N, C-alpha and C positions, 0 to 999 in steps of 0.2 A: 504494500500500499504506499503510495507516494504522499508526501506532505508538502504543502506550500509554505515555505519558510519565509516569514515576513521580515527577516533580519538581514537583508542584503548588505546592510551597513557593516556586517562582520567581515566580508570579503571585499569583492570588488565594490560594495556599498560603502566602504571606508571613504569613498569620495564624498558621501554625505557628511561624513564626520569631519572632513578637512577642507571644505570649500563653502562659500556663501557669504551672506551678508552678516556683518558683525555689529554689535551695539556698543555704545560708549562705556557702559559699566564693565565690560569684559577686562580682566587684568591686562595691562598694556603689553607685557611680553607675549602672552598667549595671543592677544589680538594681532600683533605684528607677525607672529609666526603663521597664523592662519591666513592672513592677507598674503603673505609670501607664497604659501602653498597654493592659494586660489589662482595665482597668476600662471600656474603651470598647466600641465595636461589635465583634462577634466574627467577621466574615467579610468577604469581598472580592467585589465585582462588577468585571468587566473586559470589554474587547473583545478578541477573539482573531482574528488572521489566520493561517490555515494554508495553506501552499503546498507542493505536492509536484511533484517533477521526475522524469523518466525518466533512464536511464543516459546519454543523450545530452545532458542538460541542458535538455530542452524541458519547459515547464510542462505538467503533467498536469491539475491542478485547483487551484482557489483558493477558500477559504471565508472569509467574514467573519462572525463570530458574536458575540453578547453573551451573557455569562453573569451571572446575578444570583441569588444564593442567598437573597435576601430574598423571592423570589416562590415560589408553590407549585410543587411538583414538575413539573407539566405545562407550566410556563412558565419554568423556570430558564434553558434554552438557547433562543435566538432566532436563527435563521439570517437574516442581514441581506442577504447577497449570495452568489451562486454564480458563479464565473468573471466577476465584474464586473457581473452582471445580477441583477435581482430573482429570487428562487428560485421554481421551479415547485412545485406540490403534491407531485410525486414527489420532488423534491430535499429538501423539507422533511421528508417521511416518512423518507427515507434518512439524513439528518443530524440535523435538530432533533428530530423525534419519537422517533427511536431513542435519542438521549441522554436525553430527558426521561422515557422509560419505565424507565430504570435507577434503581436505588435511590440515594437521596441519600447522599453520602459521610458516613462516621461523623464524630463530633465530633473537633475538632483534638487531636492528641496533646499531652501535656505538653511544654513546651519542653525540659525536661531530657532527654527521649527523642530530641530532634532535634539539639540543639547541645550541644557540650561547654563549657558556661558556666563550669564551675569552672576551666578552663584558658584562658579568654579573656585575650588579651594586649593591653595598651595599646601601640599602634603609632605614635600621633601625638597631639599635644595643642596646643591653642591656648587663649588666655584664654577663648574662648567655648565650645569643645567638646572632647570626647575621642573618639578613634576606636579601636575594639576589633576585633581579628582573632579570629574564632571558628571553630573547626573543626566540621564536621558529624560526628555519631557514625556509625560504619560501619553500624550497624543501622537508621539513620533512613530509608534508602532501599534496599530490597532490589535486588540485581543491578545496582547502580550504583557506580562507583568514586568515592565521595564525597570521598576524599582528594585528588582532582584539582580540587575546587572551592575557591574562596576566598570567604569571607563577611566583610564589614566593616560594622560598625554605628557611626554617629556619634551621640553623645549631647550634647544641650544641657546645660551645667553648671548654668545658673541655674534653668531650669524642670524639669530632669531628665526630658526627653522625647526620644524618638527623632526625629532630624532627617533621617537618611539611611541607606539600606541598599544595599549594592552586593554583587553576586555575579559572580565571573569564573571562568575556567577556566585552570588552570596549563598543561595539556596535554590532548590528546584523551583522552576517557574511554570505556572499554568499558561497554556496557549489555547486559543479558540474556545473560550469558556469551559476549559477543563477537558476538552476532547483529546488534548495532547499535553505532554509535560516535557520541558527541557530539563535534563538532569546534569548537563555539563556544558560549559562554554569556556574555551581556552584560545584566546587570540593574542599573539605576541608578534608584532611587526615592527621592524626598525628600518630606518631609511639611510641609505648610503649614497653619496654622490658618485657619479661616474668619474673615471680618471681625468676627464677634461675639466670637470667642475670641482674637483677635490680642493678643499680649502676656501671655497667660495660659498655664497649663499644662493646660488642658482638652483632653485627648487625644481625647475623644468627638467633637469638632468638627474635628479635624485630618484633612485629606484628602491622599492620596498623589498625587504628580505624577511623571511619568517613564514609562519603558517597559522592557520586557524582551524578549530575543530568544534563541532556541535554534536551532542548526543541527545536524542529525544525518544520518547515513547508515544505511540499513538495506537490506541485500541489494542494494547498488548504487544504490538510489534515494535522492535527496537530499530532505529535508524541512526546511522552515523554519516556525518558530512565532513569532509576535510578539504581545505583550500590551500594551495601553495603556488609557487612560481608566479608570484604577482608581478605585474608590470603596469606602469602608468602609460596610458595611451590617450590619444585625442579621439573622442567619440565620432563615429562615422556620421556625416551629414550629406545626404544625396544632394546633387545639383538641383536647381529649380526645375530644369527641364525633365530630369529623370523622375522627380517627385510628381510633376504633373502627369507624366506618362503612367506612372503607377496608379495614380488616382483615377485616371480614365479607364485603365484596364481592370480596376477592382471596384465595382459599384458598391460593394459592401463596406468599403473603407470609410464612407461618410456616415455610416450608421453602426459602426463597430461598438459593441457594448463596453461600458466603462471597465468591467472586470478583466477584459482581455489584455489590459496593459500590465497585469500583475505577473511577477516572475514566478515560474514553477521550478522547484528544486527537486 
């Protein structure tokens, strides 16, 4: 059984966490770092491993996929393996092609709608960096107990850049009015400049390193999601001519239901 995970912010959704409009009450160092980040590439590519288990703990299926929003819609998702083997045409149709036919997710929300930046707390400090604990706003993820999540952002004082982002879980969190429960969240991503930008504050060349994991139960079935091989990319934007052509060739595009834009994991 597949589950729609509304926390894309944990992977390629980190773009939500590190870009957008800022308000005056935000701590100045954190404000400057987020503004520097927002000037860079606006989305994330990543590799996703999804595993589901039955109620006896036996592995039901495993998918290894690559998501790259810099590619056109028909190629954003690429199924690399299914149960450890190259995928068949039928498996590609069921997994890869199904996802690629869905509408591209809307532009990232303003950060002020995701994180309570005005109440960010300085929880640790060294001569090199400051670490801020930031709560997620309750409305940032519907049907998820966001108060159970912890978010910490480490900022380099000299360059005013994001060095590290961690997300954890204080205790199990209910999802979808109790139909599912997240029992573990572990995200630890740090940011390293490329050789060309080392020693500078050029966030456009800074690439993320690390991984993220989420474990949850839904109706007795265990599911594990892991993300790695992150890369900052520029979101694909079709030319106006191709967009008009797509609109003409797809009469349903003007009446697409709202829920079609949600990401399926």
